[in-house]
C-alpha positions as CSV (number, residue, x, y, z in Angstrom):
1,X,-0.1,-0.1,0.0
2,X,2.8,2.4,0.8
3,X,4.6,1.6,-2.5
4,X,1.4,2.0,-4.4
5,X,0.7,5.4,-2.6
6,X,4.2,6.6,-3.5
7,X,3.8,5.7,-7.1
8,X,0.5,7.3,-7.3
9,X,1.9,10.5,-5.8
10,X,4.8,10.5,-8.1
11,X,2.4,10.2,-11.1
12,X,0.5,13.0,-9.7
13,X,3.4,15.3,-9.3
14,X,4.5,14.4,-13.0
15,X,1.1,15.4,-14.2
16,X,1.4,18.8,-12.5
17,X,4.8,19.7,-14.0
18,X,4.6,22.7,-16.3
19,X,5.4,22.4,-19.9
20,X,9.0,23.7,-20.4
21,X,10.5,25.7,-23.0
22,X,14.1,26.7,-23.7
23,X,16.5,27.1,-20.6
24,X,14.3,24.8,-18.5
25,X,11.8,27.6,-17.8
26,X,8.0,27.0,-17.9
27,X,6.0,28.2,-20.8
28,X,4.0,30.5,-18.6
29,X,7.2,32.1,-17.4
30,X,9.6,31.6,-14.5
31,X,8.4,31.5,-10.8
32,X,11.1,34.1,-9.9
33,X,13.6,36.4,-11.6
34,X,16.9,36.9,-10.3
35,X,18.8,39.4,-12.6
36,X,22.5,40.1,-11.8
37,X,24.2,43.1,-13.5
38,X,28.0,43.0,-13.3
39,X,29.5,46.3,-14.1
40,X,32.7,45.7,-16.2
41,X,34.0,49.3,-16.6
42,X,36.7,48.8,-14.0
43,X,38.9,45.8,-13.0
44,X,38.3,43.6,-10.2
45,X,40.9,42.7,-7.6
46,X,41.5,39.0,-7.2
47,X,39.7,39.0,-3.9
48,X,36.8,40.8,-5.4
49,X,36.7,38.5,-8.4
50,X,36.6,35.3,-6.3
51,X,34.1,36.8,-3.8
52,X,31.7,37.8,-6.6
53,X,31.9,34.3,-8.3
54,X,31.2,32.5,-5.1
55,X,28.5,35.0,-4.0
56,X,26.6,34.5,-7.3
57,X,27.0,30.7,-7.3
58,X,25.6,30.6,-3.8
59,X,22.6,32.7,-5.0
60,X,22.1,30.3,-7.8
61,X,22.2,27.3,-5.4
62,X,19.4,28.8,-3.4
63,X,16.9,29.2,-6.3
64,X,14.0,26.8,-6.3
65,X,13.0,24.8,-9.4
66,X,11.7,27.0,-12.3
67,X,13.3,30.1,-10.9
68,X,15.6,31.9,-13.3
69,X,18.9,33.6,-13.0
70,X,20.0,36.0,-15.8
71,X,23.5,37.4,-15.7
72,X,24.5,40.5,-17.6
73,X,28.0,42.0,-17.9
74,X,27.8,45.6,-19.1
75,X,30.6,48.1,-19.9
76,X,30.8,51.7,-21.2
77,X,30.1,50.4,-24.7
78,X,26.4,51.1,-25.4
79,X,26.1,48.2,-27.8
80,X,26.4,45.9,-24.8
81,X,23.4,47.5,-23.1
82,X,20.9,45.9,-25.4
83,X,22.7,42.5,-25.7
84,X,21.3,39.3,-24.6
85,X,22.4,38.1,-21.2
86,X,25.5,36.1,-20.9
87,X,23.6,33.5,-18.9
88,X,19.8,33.0,-18.6
89,X,18.6,29.7,-17.2
90,X,15.8,28.4,-14.9
91,X,17.1,26.2,-12.1
92,X,16.1,22.4,-12.6
93,X,16.1,22.3,-8.8
94,X,19.0,21.4,-6.4
95,X,17.1,19.4,-3.7
96,X,15.7,16.0,-4.0
97,X,12.9,14.4,-2.0
98,X,14.3,11.1,-1.3
99,X,11.0,9.5,-0.9
100,X,10.3,9.6,-4.7
101,X,13.5,11.2,-6.4
102,X,17.0,10.1,-6.8
103,X,19.4,12.5,-5.2
104,X,22.4,11.8,-7.6
105,X,20.2,12.4,-10.5
106,X,18.8,15.7,-9.3
107,X,22.4,16.8,-8.4
108,X,23.9,15.7,-11.8
109,X,21.1,17.6,-13.7
110,X,21.6,20.7,-11.7
111,X,25.4,20.6,-12.2
112,X,25.2,19.8,-15.9
113,X,22.5,22.3,-17.0
114,X,22.9,25.1,-14.4
115,X,25.9,25.2,-12.2
116,X,28.7,24.3,-14.6
117,X,27.6,26.6,-17.4
118,X,27.2,29.4,-14.8
119,X,30.7,28.9,-13.6
120,X,32.0,29.2,-17.1
121,X,30.1,32.4,-17.7
122,X,31.2,33.8,-14.5
123,X,34.9,33.3,-15.4
124,X,34.3,35.2,-18.6
125,X,32.1,38.1,-17.1
126,X,34.7,38.8,-14.3
127,X,37.6,38.9,-16.6
128,X,39.2,42.3,-16.1
129,X,38.1,45.0,-18.6
130,X,38.2,48.8,-18.3
131,X,36.3,51.7,-19.9
132,X,36.9,55.4,-19.8
133,X,33.3,56.0,-18.7
134,X,31.0,54.2,-16.2
135,X,27.4,55.0,-17.2
136,X,25.9,53.1,-14.2
137,X,22.5,54.9,-14.4
138,X,22.2,54.2,-18.1
139,X,23.2,50.5,-17.7
140,X,20.6,50.0,-14.9
141,X,18.0,51.6,-17.1
142,X,18.9,49.2,-20.0
143,X,18.3,46.2,-17.7
144,X,15.2,47.5,-16.2
145,X,13.6,47.4,-19.7
146,X,14.5,43.8,-20.3
147,X,11.8,41.2,-20.2
148,X,13.1,39.7,-17.0
149,X,12.2,42.8,-15.1
150,X,9.4,44.4,-17.1
151,X,7.5,41.1,-17.5
152,X,4.7,39.7,-15.5
153,X,6.7,37.7,-12.9
154,X,5.6,38.8,-9.4
155,X,9.1,38.2,-7.8
156,X,11.8,40.1,-9.3
157,X,15.2,40.9,-7.8
158,X,17.9,43.0,-9.4
159,X,21.5,42.6,-8.0
160,X,24.0,45.2,-9.1
161,X,27.7,44.4,-8.8
162,X,29.6,47.6,-9.1
163,X,31.6,50.3,-7.3
164,X,28.6,52.6,-8.4
165,X,30.8,55.4,-9.5
166,X,28.6,57.1,-12.2
167,X,30.9,58.6,-14.8
168,X,29.4,59.6,-18.2
169,X,29.5,62.8,-20.2
170,X,26.3,64.2,-18.7
171,X,27.0,63.4,-14.9
172,X,29.9,62.2,-12.9
173,X,30.6,61.3,-9.3
174,X,34.2,62.2,-9.8
175,X,33.3,66.0,-9.0
176,X,32.2,66.1,-5.5
177,X,30.2,67.0,-3.5
178,X,27.7,64.1,-4.5
179,X,24.3,65.5,-3.6
180,X,21.2,64.0,-4.8
181,X,18.9,67.1,-4.6
182,X,21.3,68.9,-6.8
183,X,21.4,66.0,-9.2
184,X,17.5,65.9,-9.4
185,X,17.6,69.5,-11.0
186,X,19.7,68.4,-13.8
187,X,18.3,67.8,-17.4
188,X,20.1,64.3,-17.3
189,X,18.2,63.3,-14.1
190,X,14.8,64.3,-15.7
191,X,15.7,62.3,-18.8
192,X,16.4,59.1,-17.0
193,X,13.3,58.1,-14.8
194,X,12.8,54.5,-15.6
195,X,10.7,52.6,-13.1
196,X,12.0,49.7,-10.9
197,X,8.5,49.4,-9.2
198,X,7.9,45.9,-7.9
199,X,11.6,45.0,-8.1
200,X,13.8,44.3,-5.1
201,X,17.2,45.9,-5.7
202,X,20.4,44.9,-3.9
203,X,23.9,46.5,-4.5
204,X,27.1,44.4,-4.0
205,X,29.1,47.5,-3.4
206,X,32.7,47.1,-4.6
207,X,35.1,49.4,-2.5
208,X,38.3,50.5,-4.2
209,X,41.2,51.8,-2.3
210,X,41.8,54.6,-4.9
211,X,38.2,55.8,-4.5
212,X,38.0,56.3,-0.7
213,X,37.4,60.0,-1.0
214,X,34.4,59.4,-3.3
215,X,32.9,56.2,-1.8
216,X,31.6,57.5,1.4
217,X,28.2,58.1,3.1
218,X,27.2,60.8,0.6
219,X,27.8,58.4,-2.2
220,X,25.7,55.6,-0.8
221,X,23.0,58.1,0.2
222,X,22.8,59.2,-3.4
223,X,22.0,55.7,-4.6
224,X,19.5,55.1,-1.8
225,X,17.6,58.1,-3.0
226,X,18.0,57.3,-6.6
227,X,16.6,53.8,-6.3
228,X,13.9,55.0,-3.9
229,X,12.7,57.5,-6.7
230,X,12.7,54.5,-9.2
231,X,10.2,52.8,-7.0
């Protein structure tokens, strides 16, 4: 009776599985979106590079089945802002219910389709590059318009990996003081008002020794206000 019940339960679960499309995502869309923007306008230290890789891998491990991780590596080159993500994959699940699932099979599927490809992409995205400009605001806006964050998925989480030093032709943080109220009066601020409403935003704030006089409380406060105004 126990065996028959377990078989019946397994068949019930199989019938409830959603139809999958590319990247192991349900046809009706992922259950959750985790979008990670890695700012590639300045080099990483070796410590930062390893930390970022391990941090993102750990985030991936915590995703439930049918939750998607999309990874973007953007630079000062505007052509990269509308590019496809370097990695976009729904997790096949990393946890097995040993009553009716084979743990080794679940683990192997997770490693083959999700973890190993993510590791490969992370090695590429965290390779040191540099750019004369760091248009952080523009890059965030380009990501906010992507289907992952502008779609119908209710749970959306954007993670920004950056030193957050905005530096473009229209506005720069390299000319202190950094004051958000002054920024709001600029034509540049009024031209960049994309909404992030409904999206949880986290910043993995990369401190750099040479930027100590800029990366201070005023700098962090600027981004807190900017993100709050984005919803």
